[in-house]
Each structure stands twice: as structure tokens, then as C-alpha cells.
C-alpha positions as CSV (number, residue, x, y, z in Angstrom):
1,M,-116.2,-8.3,-15.2
2,T,-117.3,-7.9,-11.6
3,K,-117.8,-4.2,-10.7
4,V,-116.3,-2.7,-7.6
5,G,-117.1,0.9,-6.6
6,L,-114.2,3.1,-5.4
7,V,-115.7,5.9,-3.3
8,M,-113.5,9.0,-2.8
9,R,-114.0,12.7,-2.4
10,K,-114.4,14.7,-5.5
11,I,-111.2,16.7,-4.7
12,Q,-109.3,13.4,-4.4
13,F,-110.2,12.4,-7.9
14,T,-109.2,15.8,-9.3
15,E,-105.8,16.5,-7.8
16,A,-102.5,15.0,-9.1
17,Q,-101.5,13.4,-5.8
18,G,-101.7,10.2,-3.8
19,P,-105.4,9.3,-3.8
20,R,-105.8,9.9,-7.5
21,V,-102.6,8.0,-8.4
22,F,-103.8,5.1,-6.2
23,A,-107.2,5.1,-7.9
24,E,-105.7,5.0,-11.4
25,R,-103.3,2.2,-10.4
26,L,-106.0,0.2,-8.7
27,K,-108.3,0.5,-11.8
28,R,-105.6,-0.7,-14.1
29,L,-104.4,-3.7,-12.2
30,A,-107.9,-4.7,-11.2
31,G,-108.8,-4.7,-14.9
32,E,-105.9,-7.2,-15.4
33,L,-107.5,-9.3,-12.7
34,G,-111.0,-9.2,-14.3
35,V,-112.4,-6.6,-11.9
36,E,-113.9,-3.3,-13.1
37,I,-113.2,-0.4,-10.7
38,V,-116.0,2.3,-11.0
39,F,-115.1,5.7,-9.6
40,I,-117.8,7.1,-7.3
41,S,-117.7,10.6,-5.7
42,P,-120.1,13.3,-4.5
43,E,-120.8,15.9,-7.2
44,R,-120.3,18.6,-4.5
45,H,-117.9,19.0,-1.6
46,V,-118.1,21.2,1.3
47,S,-114.7,22.8,1.1
48,G,-111.4,22.2,-0.6
49,Y,-109.6,23.0,2.7
50,D,-110.1,20.5,5.5
51,W,-108.9,23.0,8.2
52,L,-111.6,25.6,7.7
53,P,-113.8,25.7,10.9
54,G,-117.2,24.1,10.3
55,Y,-116.2,22.7,6.9
56,E,-114.4,19.5,7.9
57,H,-114.6,16.9,5.2
58,E,-116.5,14.3,7.3
59,K,-119.4,16.7,7.7
60,G,-119.5,17.1,3.9
61,D,-119.5,13.4,3.4
62,L,-122.6,12.9,5.6
63,V,-124.7,15.2,3.5
64,N,-123.6,13.5,0.3
65,Y,-124.8,10.0,1.0
66,D,-127.8,10.3,-1.4
67,I,-125.6,11.2,-4.3
68,V,-123.1,8.4,-3.6
69,L,-125.8,5.8,-3.2
70,D,-127.6,6.9,-6.4
71,Q,-124.4,6.3,-8.4
72,I,-123.7,2.9,-6.7
73,Y,-127.3,1.7,-7.4
74,R,-127.3,3.0,-11.0
75,E,-124.1,0.9,-11.7
76,N,-125.6,-2.2,-9.9
77,I,-122.6,-2.3,-7.6
78,E,-122.6,-4.7,-4.7
79,H,-118.9,-4.3,-3.5
80,V,-117.5,-1.0,-2.5
81,I,-114.1,0.2,-1.4
82,Y,-114.3,3.6,0.4
83,T,-111.3,5.7,1.3
84,V,-112.8,8.2,3.7
85,S,-114.1,7.4,7.2
86,G,-117.2,9.6,6.7
87,F,-118.6,7.0,4.3
88,T,-118.5,4.2,6.9
89,F,-122.3,4.2,6.9
90,L,-122.2,2.6,3.5
91,K,-122.2,-0.7,5.3
92,M,-125.8,0.0,6.3
93,F,-126.7,-0.3,2.6
94,L,-124.0,-2.6,1.2
95,K,-122.7,-5.4,3.4
96,N,-119.7,-5.8,1.1
97,S,-118.0,-2.5,1.9
98,V,-114.4,-2.1,3.0
99,L,-112.4,0.8,4.2
100,F,-109.1,1.7,2.5
101,P,-108.0,4.7,4.6
102,H,-106.2,7.7,3.1
103,S,-106.4,9.2,6.5
104,F,-106.5,7.9,10.1
105,P,-107.6,9.3,13.5
106,D,-104.2,10.1,14.8
107,P,-103.7,13.2,17.0
108,A,-101.3,14.6,14.4
109,L,-104.1,15.0,11.8
110,T,-106.6,17.8,11.6
111,G,-110.1,16.6,12.6
112,Y,-109.0,13.4,14.1
113,E,-111.5,13.5,16.9
114,M,-114.3,13.7,14.3
115,M,-113.0,10.6,12.6
116,K,-113.1,8.4,15.7
117,P,-116.8,7.7,15.8
118,F,-116.7,6.6,12.1
119,Y,-113.8,4.2,12.8
120,S,-115.7,2.7,15.7
121,I,-118.1,1.0,13.2
122,V,-115.6,-0.2,10.7
123,D,-115.5,-4.0,10.5
124,K,-113.3,-4.7,7.4
125,A,-110.3,-2.8,6.0
126,V,-107.5,-2.9,3.5
127,V,-104.5,-0.9,4.7
128,S,-101.0,0.0,3.2
129,T,-98.8,-0.8,6.2
130,E,-98.5,-3.2,9.1
131,F,-98.5,-0.2,11.4
132,L,-102.1,0.7,10.4
133,K,-103.2,-2.9,10.8
134,R,-101.9,-2.9,14.4
135,E,-103.5,0.5,15.1
136,L,-106.9,-0.6,13.8
137,A,-106.8,-3.6,16.1
138,R,-105.4,-1.7,19.1
139,N,-107.7,1.3,18.9
140,F,-110.9,0.0,17.3
141,G,-110.8,-3.8,17.6
142,V,-110.8,-4.2,13.8
143,T,-109.1,-7.5,13.0
144,D,-110.4,-8.3,9.5
145,V,-107.6,-6.4,7.8
146,N,-105.5,-7.0,4.6
147,V,-102.2,-5.2,4.2
148,I,-101.5,-4.2,0.5
149,P,-99.0,-1.5,-0.4
150,I,-99.7,1.2,-3.0
151,G,-97.3,0.0,-5.7
152,F,-95.1,2.5,-7.5
153,S,-94.8,2.3,-11.3
154,E,-91.8,0.0,-12.2
155,E,-92.0,1.4,-15.7
156,L,-91.4,5.0,-14.6
157,A,-88.7,3.9,-12.0
158,E,-86.8,2.1,-14.8
159,K,-87.4,4.8,-17.4
160,H,-86.1,7.7,-15.4
161,F,-83.3,6.1,-13.3
162,D,-80.0,7.7,-14.3
163,P,-77.7,8.7,-11.4
164,S,-75.5,10.7,-13.8
165,Q,-78.3,13.3,-13.8
166,I,-78.3,13.9,-10.1
167,V,-77.7,17.5,-8.9
168,E,-75.4,17.1,-5.9
169,N,-77.0,19.9,-3.8
170,R,-80.7,19.2,-4.8
171,V,-83.2,18.3,-2.0
172,L,-86.7,17.3,-3.0
173,W,-89.9,17.5,-0.8
174,I,-93.4,16.5,-1.9
175,G,-96.5,17.4,0.1
176,R,-99.3,19.9,0.6
177,D,-99.6,23.3,2.1
178,E,-101.1,21.9,5.3
179,E,-99.8,22.2,8.9
180,N,-99.4,18.5,9.2
181,R,-96.9,18.4,6.2
182,R,-94.7,21.2,7.7
183,P,-93.9,23.2,4.6
184,D,-92.7,25.9,6.9
185,L,-89.8,23.7,8.1
186,V,-88.7,23.2,4.5
187,L,-88.7,26.9,3.8
188,E,-86.7,27.5,7.0
189,Y,-84.2,24.9,6.0
190,A,-83.8,26.6,2.6
191,R,-83.4,29.9,4.3
192,Q,-80.6,28.6,6.6
193,N,-78.9,26.7,3.7
194,P,-78.7,29.0,0.7
195,D,-76.2,26.7,-0.9
196,K,-78.9,24.0,-1.3
197,E,-81.4,23.9,-4.1
198,V,-84.8,22.9,-2.7
199,F,-87.7,21.7,-4.8
200,M,-91.2,21.7,-3.2
201,V,-93.8,19.8,-5.2
202,F,-97.5,20.3,-4.4
203,G,-100.3,18.0,-5.7
204,G,-102.9,20.5,-6.5
205,R,-103.2,23.9,-8.2
206,R,-105.0,25.3,-5.2
207,Y,-101.7,25.5,-3.4
208,E,-100.4,28.1,-5.8
209,E,-102.6,30.6,-4.0
210,S,-102.1,29.4,-0.5
211,M,-98.2,29.4,-0.8
212,K,-98.4,33.1,-1.5
213,R,-98.7,33.7,2.3
214,Y,-95.1,32.6,2.7
215,S,-91.8,34.4,2.0
216,I,-90.1,32.0,-0.5
217,P,-86.3,32.0,-0.4
218,N,-84.5,32.3,-3.7
219,N,-83.2,28.8,-3.6
220,V,-86.7,27.2,-3.4
221,K,-88.4,26.1,-6.6
222,L,-92.1,25.5,-6.3
223,Q,-93.9,23.0,-8.6
224,F,-97.6,22.3,-8.8
225,A,-99.8,19.4,-10.0
226,L,-97.0,17.5,-11.8
227,T,-97.8,14.2,-13.6
228,Q,-96.3,11.0,-12.3
229,D,-93.9,11.1,-15.3
230,E,-92.7,14.6,-14.3
231,I,-92.4,13.6,-10.7
232,F,-90.1,10.6,-11.5
233,A,-88.0,12.7,-13.9
234,L,-87.5,15.4,-11.2
235,M,-86.9,12.9,-8.4
236,N,-84.2,11.3,-10.5
237,T,-82.2,14.6,-10.4
238,A,-82.4,15.0,-6.6
239,K,-79.7,13.8,-4.3
240,V,-82.0,13.6,-1.2
241,Y,-85.7,13.1,-0.6
242,W,-86.9,14.6,2.6
243,S,-90.3,14.0,4.3
244,C,-91.1,16.0,7.5
245,S,-94.8,15.2,7.9
246,K,-96.3,14.5,11.3
247,F,-98.2,11.4,10.1
248,D,-98.9,9.4,7.0
249,T,-101.0,6.3,6.2
250,F,-98.4,5.3,3.6
251,A,-96.4,8.2,2.0
252,M,-96.2,7.2,-1.7
253,P,-93.4,9.7,-2.5
254,L,-91.2,8.0,0.1
255,T,-91.5,4.6,-1.6
256,E,-91.0,6.2,-5.0
257,A,-87.9,7.9,-3.7
258,L,-86.5,4.6,-2.5
259,A,-87.3,3.1,-5.9
260,M,-85.3,5.9,-7.5
261,G,-82.3,5.3,-5.3
262,K,-82.6,8.5,-3.3
263,I,-81.0,9.0,0.1
264,V,-84.1,9.4,2.3
265,V,-84.6,11.5,5.4
266,K,-87.9,10.8,7.1
267,P,-89.8,11.3,10.4
268,E,-89.1,8.9,13.3
269,H,-92.9,8.3,13.9
270,P,-93.6,4.5,13.8
271,C,-96.1,5.0,10.9
272,Y,-92.9,5.3,8.7
273,D,-91.4,2.0,10.0
274,H,-91.9,0.4,6.5
275,I,-89.4,2.9,5.1
276,S,-86.5,1.0,6.7
277,S,-83.8,0.3,4.1
278,R,-80.1,1.0,4.5
279,H,-80.0,4.6,3.4
280,S,-83.2,5.9,5.0
281,F,-82.6,8.0,8.1
282,A,-85.2,8.9,10.7
283,G,-85.1,12.2,12.6
284,N,-87.2,15.0,14.0
285,E,-87.3,18.8,14.2
286,K,-84.2,18.9,16.3
287,N,-81.9,17.2,13.9
288,W,-83.6,17.1,10.4
289,F,-81.5,20.0,9.0
290,E,-78.3,18.3,10.0
291,L,-79.5,14.9,8.7
292,V,-80.4,16.5,5.3
293,N,-77.1,18.2,5.1
294,M,-75.2,14.9,5.9
295,A,-77.2,13.1,3.3
296,V,-76.4,15.8,0.7
297,A,-72.7,15.6,1.6
298,S,-72.6,11.8,1.2
299,P,-70.1,10.6,-1.4
300,M,-72.7,8.2,-2.6
301,K,-74.9,9.5,-5.5
302,A,-77.6,6.9,-5.4
303,S,-78.5,3.9,-3.1
304,M,-79.0,0.6,-4.9
305,D,-80.0,-0.9,-1.5
306,N,-82.9,1.5,-1.3
307,R,-83.9,0.8,-4.9
308,E,-83.8,-3.0,-4.4
309,Y,-85.7,-2.8,-1.2
310,A,-88.5,-0.7,-2.8
311,F,-88.8,-3.1,-5.8
312,S,-89.2,-6.1,-3.5
313,R,-91.7,-4.4,-1.1
314,F,-93.6,-1.6,-2.9
315,S,-93.7,-2.3,-6.7
316,S,-97.0,-2.4,-8.5
317,R,-96.3,-6.1,-9.0
318,V,-96.5,-6.6,-5.2
319,M,-99.7,-4.5,-5.1
320,K,-101.3,-6.6,-7.9
321,E,-100.6,-9.9,-6.1
322,G,-102.0,-8.4,-2.9
323,Y,-105.3,-7.5,-4.7
324,R,-105.4,-10.8,-6.5
325,D,-105.6,-12.6,-3.2
326,F,-107.9,-10.0,-1.7
327,F,-110.4,-10.0,-4.6
328,S,-110.4,-13.8,-4.8
329,A,-111.6,-14.0,-1.2
330,W,-113.9,-10.9,-1.1
331,L,-115.7,-11.3,-4.4
332,K,-116.4,-15.0,-4.3
């Protein structure tokens, strides 16, 4: 099989959240297409927290090139997908290198100014949404771009879907304890709505410590580092899925929520335009609480429209077909 390196940060490989889920899914479906995905990451990272002054992730990437290249050369890899802009310089060593961004230089994100110089030398990318494709062309003149969604697991979405298990007052939020994700808003919503049961799910164990700085209302239940199976089981029981992040490159939990028939409340930022089925409602800080409450009060338990939309647009089958086309052109 042809080898393709997938370069991500060490912490992305270790946490039970988007990048790791994407990596495992890509490895499995690529194997079905005759491509071996080899995980590549620095053995060290500067900091687990990208907001600490002087420890921004991109700086850490720059001092890790030797470790990354050693792994790539040892595996005789000629094609690389890298998920972090700080590794853009790989194209100096490997002409067949392509960016798959888990982040983007948007003003809503920490360290976005630092990302810009790296994006200015990107020449080829795979992105998850048409929005990112447009932004890469508009801001950086990158036009060699494939759009392939991160597909959810159809097996889990079928296995756990049971509207009879929905708890009528349960709201689910999945994110990180980072300013961009706005966990403070979720806690305030819970504080103002003590009749609602709010689940907050965090991808890594490190957030168990950082969440201690907040006063947690009694109606909030915190969960950390759940498996995909556990997330789908929990999501099945929620009436509403709410995302209040400032910016996302794709937002896997939103597509999973659609696939599980949740009523979705999301930000009105255009980066979420792909989440556009009948029972997904966009808002902002001024009306989110009211939107969530209206969604909870809906007589409808689950949205089959949302579910059908997700299966047609974001399933792992759609992802596999996208990579089949991409690999056939890139690896020939």
C-alpha cells in the first residue's frame, strides 16, 4: 500500500476529540482504499494550552521539524497531510504535502495573527467546508482545494438512535475550556434555567483541572474524554444540541447531532453555513438562551429532516468517496 503521513500535534493524537477522531477515521477508510496512513507527531510539545503567552503552538511546531522529518524519512514517506499551519514548511522538503486545517487564521481564534504567515505559503489544501475553500481563495489566493467532510460513523448513528430515550429538558454542549468555545455562556444559561439539565462534554482530561475555576451550577453535569460510542449514547438522550463557539473549521459534534436527529442551535457565523437543515437554528449571544428554550419546548422529540440531511452530506460514506477521488489524483 502507498504510505501517506498524517502530521498532527502530539496532544491532538492523545485527546478524545475532533482531530484524533478524524485521524482514526481517515486511517480506516484510507486502508479500504489501499492507502496506509502513518501517524506522525513531535515527541514533545511546547504547551498543552495554546493561550499561554510565549507558548503558542506554532512556535512549538517550528522547533520540532527535525523530529517530524526524521519520522517521515524513516518511513520512506513521499506524501504528507499536515493539519497544523506551523508545519507548512514541510513543502520545502516534500513537494507532495497538503494542508488539512483543524484551525484557521480567523480573528475569533487565539493566535490567528501568528498563523497568517504560514498560510501565505500554502499551495494545496483539503478542507471540510465550502466556506473554508472560499476563505482560502479570498485571503490567501489558494485555489487548489478539495472539499471533503469529516464523516460521522453511520454504525454509531444507527446503533444509538432511539427517540424514546430522549430526556425532554436535556441540553448537550461539546467543546473545550477555551475562550473561543464560550463555556462561560453555557454555565450562565444553566444558572438562569435551573429546570434544564445541561451536559458539558470536554475532549481531554486536562479540562478536569481547568474547569475548577468556575462555579458549576447543580444542574450542570461535566463529562471528560468520552469515547465516540459514549458520546453517541449520550447525544441520543438529549433533546437539544447547542454550539456557541466563535469559529469552527467544521464542528464534528454538530454534524453528529444532526445525524442523531437533535434539534440544533448554532452560531450565525458563516463558517456554520453547512449546518443548514430544517431544524437547525442560528443565533448569537443576544438570543441563544431563548432559542435553546424554544427548542427544548418543541413538541417534536427528534428531527428526521436533520438526520436525513446529515446522512446525505456528512456520513463516513461521503468522506470515503471524497478521499477516493482525492487520492486517485494526488497519489498517481
